[in-house]
N, C-alpha and C positions, 0 to 999 in steps of 0.2 A: 026658126033658125036659132041656133044656140048662140049665146053671147061669146064673143071672142075676147080673150084676155091678152093684154099686151105687156105682161110682166114675166120676168124670168128671175129666179133665184139660183145662184151658183154656190153650192156648199163646198168648201175646200178644207181638207184635213191634212194635206201634204205640204211640207215646208220647202225651204230653199234647196234641199238636197234632191228633190224629186222633179223630174220633167213635167209631172202632172200639174205643177203650179203654173208653168208657162202655158200649158194646154188649157187649163181652166180660165186664165185671163184672156187667152186668145178667143175662146168660145164666148166669154163675157163681152169682149169688144165686138165680136161678130153680132151678138144680140143687139147691141146698141146700133150698129150699122143697119140691122134689119128693122129698126124702129121700135125695139122693145125697151121697156124701162127695166134696167138690170140692177140687181143687188147681189153683192158677194158676201157670204157669211163665212168668216174664217174661224176655225176651231182647231184644237190640238196644236200641233207644231206649225200649222199654217199661219198662225199669228206672226211668226217670224218673217213672213213675206212683207209685212208692213212696218217692221221695226226699222227705224232709220238706219240705212246702210245695208240691211239684210238682203233686200231685193237686188242690190248691186252684185251679189255673189252668184247669180244664176243667169245663164244664157244657154238655151238649147237650140242650136242652129237646126233648121233654117228659120226658126221663129225669131222674132225680135227679142232683144234682151228683156228680162223680166221687169227691170226698172222702167223701161219704155212702155211695156204693156200696161203696167199699173198706172203710170202717169197719163197715158192715153185714155184709159178707162175712166179714171177720176176726172180728167179734164173734159170729158164729154158727158159728164153728169152721172156716171156710175156711182153707186153707193157702196161703201165698204164698211161692214160691221165686223168687229173683233169680239169674240167670246170673252166676257168679263173674267170667269174663273181661269181661262187659259192665259189671259194677259197677266193676271195676278200671280199665277203659278210660276211664271217666268220672271217675276219681279219687275215687270214693265208698268209704266203709267202712261197717261196720255202724251206726256212730253217725249216719250221714247218712240212714239208711232208717227208715221207720216201725217202731215197736216191733212185734215179732212176725214181721217179714219174715225169712226164712231165706235166706242166701246159700248156694245149693245147686246143684250141677251137674245135668246132665240125667239122671244115673243114678237119681235119685229118681223122675223122671217115667217113665223106662223101666221101673222096678219096678212102677209103677201100671199101665202098659200091659200088661206081662207078666201081671199079675193080672186082666186083662180090662177095664180102664178104657176108656171111650169117650174120644176126643180131639176137641176142636174147636180151631180156631185163628182168631185175629183180628189 
């Protein structure tokens, strides 16, 4: 019997202007509900999703508002990594991001993949 991995990595490249940001965090929350250990890796303009106040700009009915989706995800133990060059390119620092967001390169995501994590991208 093959080993079963209980990890999911959701890679997001779309920011506050895209409904895919809400879909990605809805899927990530569903993964936690299903018992998975879920990490979200934000790259490109998706780092704007965790800029303080940025997530308040997006609501794609009938989904919950993006701010609520992110708060729920992080509140239930979801991990959010923000791509360092993407953060720097926008002039952001840790103080500009939601509490709990980790500015972390792709190596953390790669470690999860090597451990068997499934990967989805939005």
